[in-house]
Structures are given as structure tokens and as C-alpha cells.
C-alpha positions, 0 to 999 in steps of 0.5 A: 569932470562929471561925478557918479554916485552910487545910484548913477553906477547901479543904474549903469550896471543895470542898463549894461544887462539889457539884451537891446543895449546896442539898439537903445544906445544908437537910438539915444543919440539924436532921436529926432533923426530917424534911421542912419542906425549904422552912422550913429553906431559909428559916431557911438563908438568913436565917442566910447573910444578904445582902450588906452595904450601906453605906447602912444598910439592913438585909441581915438577913432575919427568919423566923417560924414559926407552927403547931401544937405539936409539929411540930419548931419549937423543934428548928428554932430551937436548930439554927439557933442552933447552926450560926450563927457567933454564935447566941443562943436564948431563950425568949420566955416566960422573958425581958423587953423588957429582957432582949432589948434593953438594960436599965440597972443601977446600980452600988451602989459607984460610984453610976453607971448602966451599960448591960447587953446584952440577947439582940439586942444579943448577937447583933449581926451573927448570929442571935437564935432567940426561940421561944414568940414568942406568949408575949411581952408587949410586941412594941413592943420589937422593931420598931426593933431589926427594922427599923433594926438598933438600939436606942435608950435614953433613960433615967436621964440616959443617951441612946445608940443601940446596934447590934443587927444581928441576924437574928431567927428565931421560933416561935410557937404559935396562941392557942388551941393550934391554927392556925385557917384560918378567921381571919388569921395576924395573928389567930392570933397576936394579933400587931400588923401592924406586927410582922408586916410585918417579917418577910421569911418567915412560914411556917404549919405545920398538923398534919393527922391522916393514917394513912399519915403518922403512920405513916411519922413514927413509923417515922422516930422509932423508927428515929432513936432507935434507930440515930441515922439516918432509916430511908430504906428505909422512906421509898422503900417509901411513895414508890414507892406515890406518897403524899406525906408532907409534905402541910403543905408544899403550897401553892396558889401552886405549883399556880397556877404549875406547868410541867414544871420541877420545884419547889424543893421537889422538888430539895430532897426525898431521893428515893432510898434512897441516904442523904446524910450531913449536915454536921456542925454544926462544919462547917456553921458554918465554911461560914457563916463563910466565906461571910458574910466572904468572898462579897458577891453583887451583882445581875445585870441579868437577876436585877433583871429577873426580881425586879422583874417578880415584885414587879409581879406581886405588887402587881397581885395583892395580898391583904387578908392579905398587903399588898404594898409595897416592903418585899417587894421588899427581902426578895426582894433579901435572899433572892436575895443569900442564895441566892447567898451560900450557893452562894459566888457573887459574882453572883446569878443567875436560879436564886437569884431563882427559888429565892427566889421560890419560897419567898416564893410558899410563904409567901404562899400559906399565908397567903392561904388563906381558908376553903373556898368554898360551890361552890353560892354561884353566884359565878364565879371570876375567877383561876386560884388561886379555880378551884383553890380552888373545885375542891378545895372541892367534891371534899373536900365530895363526899368528906366526904359519902361517906366512903371513896369514890374518884373516877376520872379521869372523875369529876373531869374531869366535876367540873371541867366542872360548875363551869365551870373554865377557867383550869387549863389541862391537866387531866392536869398539873393532877390530877398536881399535886394528887397531888404536892401531896397533895390527892389520894392516887392509888391503884393502881387509878388511882383518887384518893382526896381527902384531906380536911382 
């Protein structure tokens, strides 16, 4: 157990008053990995956890990161286990189901059976990070632990239940080595839907070749290895050219709801050359310890109304890929409470709900993505999201047919008119959002280059 001194508490309270608190904590989690702000935010909310309940309902939010190799999944899990007050990191390819749960051993001297705790039991009320999750031979052993937060055993005359109130953070590579967007996430992982539904957040990371992005990241890696800090001047140089370097973080759902308010990812990104000094792992661990021990937020009436409204919207627009049940509502509540706990608030406010909703929308949009639709099929899109996908499919097809071509604003507007798009609203704001999300690259001559997938 971590003991907090009076000096530690004063420093924690001082940190909590910072206006950029969420950004600071996000960039303090695995600072060696650039970008992935929303994924780091989701991991942080899972580590802080929701308010503990007396009725036995779980307060743990489980997170799964799936995607192509080499994108920093393992490093983020290792960092998450390091900053957690009680964290364990294991590789699923080198452990067994018994090693994760409970195993029985026989004492040869006393001729008695004894229980030995696995990783989930040892990380009770903490975090268990499972890497190479796709290499696990038997996922069914995790079902009870993830939902009931306990493990039941009945072997060799021993019948008992042991607590396993652990938050599971898992990372997996898709079968075949690379994520196939033409099939579902469940098919990519060869994972049972019962297990997949127990994860509150499922992030999809894609390795999209991009010359500018690759050049930027290579500079970052070299700079970090030389000095231990990222090269923020280089970051600002490319930012001024209006290039979005985190296209894998883009989500169609944010396009469906763009407004004048800045999205969460924009608040979390570092936009200036000013270097934000991340908290040390020790200080972040103390901050999390204090929050989990002393902060127990409750939902305000406004927060309840907002979460209920969003849940009903999800139910109305449910998809086959991500069926919506009351389990999703419980996840939203946990994430909103964790967001309030992160800010050391006793009451969940509207900002906490909106941040949790944006992270859920980001995950949902990536899971709901389907292969590009043929714009010449004659089928009329029946929703705003469908119109966006249709427009993207059309301009990407045109760009692939004419490599190196660029489009003017008027040409893009003409394409939208030919497709008879009626639900995207302000077209100028729509194009700027596509540019921000990385689907379009705005040149200095006011021409747009389509980023092909």
C-alpha cells in the first residue's frame, strides 16, 4: 500500500487545480509514445475506476486495444501497469488460464491441496494488463472475472470463490498480422462475442502508410533517443502546414456530430512548442491512489439526463457490429464517474459525461466502419453517417484513379451535389472537419489532397 505524506497530498491537490489537468495526465501516461491521446485517456479512466458500489455491481472498466503491430500497444500497457497502485503485466502467450485465475497445488509433505492465486487475483482492486491477448487459448476463464469480479473453483474437494476485482487492460494483434477492415472486429480477433461485449472500450489502431506522418515519427524517435524528450519544434513545424499526424485517431462519429466546440482530442493534443513536463510515474501513482481512496463521485441530475439521452440515441441507431444493451449504459456511467474522479470531483458534471461519450463514440465509430461502398450502386444513403461514408468513398475512388491529383473546394462541392448529399449541413465546416480528421490534406494553394486508404 502506498502511504501519502502531507506534502504528497498538498501536491496532489495543487495538480488537480490545473486547467489542463486531463491533458497533463494523458501525456504522463507513456510519454515516449506520440499521439493516441484518446486511447491513453480511455486507459486512464479505466485505471481510476468508478465509484465502488455496495450492491456488488462492478466498478471496473475493461479496455481492449486491437490493431497492427508496432503501434505502441505493449508500451502503453506496461506504462499503465507501472502507474497503477496495484498493477500486474503478463503476456498471454506465456501464461495459462490457471496462471491468470486460480490453480490448485498439492503439498506433498502435508498431503493437502492449496490454492495459488493467479494474476487476476493478485491484482484484486488493481489493474491486470494482458498483452498478446489474441494468443490466449481459452478466453472463457475470464468471463466470470470480468463481469462478476470473482473466480469460482470446484476441484479436488475444494469449492470456493475468490475475489478478482481487477480492471483488465488487454492488447491484441489481429489474426493474419494486420487488421482487415472488410470483416468485423470479432472476426479479426477470432474472439467470442460474449467476451468482446465485456470490454467497456475497444480501440482499433491501424497502421496507415503516410509519407509525412512517417517522416514526422522518425524525427520523433531519433529525437527521443538522443535527448529523452520529443522534438516539439518539429511538431509545430508540421502543424503549421495543417497536417494532422494522428489520422489513426480519426473517427467518423465525430464527423457526424461536429460543432463549434472543440472535440476532446483537440483539447488533449499539445498544440504549441511549450513543452508539458509529464508527471513522474511515482507522482502519478500517488495521484491515482489518492483519487481511488478518497474520491467517490455521484451522478448529478444533469449527468443522469445526459447519459440517458445518449444511451437512447445509441439504442435507436444500433448496429450489428456493436449491439447496444444496458451493459453499454453501465459502461457510460463508470467512465463518467472515473472522469470526475480523475479531476477529484465529488459530483459527475456534464463535462465528465461529454468526455466519456466522446471516447465511446470514437470506439464505436471505428468498430462500425465497413468497407467502402460503391457510390454508383444507386442506393441512396439514409443517414448523415452514410452520406459521409459515401462522399469519402467517392473522392478516394477518384483520387486512386488519378494519382497525385488535387481538388479545389468547388470541385468537392460539385461532387457532393452530384451525390445528392442533403444531411451534412454546412459544407465548409464539413470540409474543414475532414481536413482536421486527416481524410483531406489542405495545401497552401487552397487545394485539397485526398488521403487514400
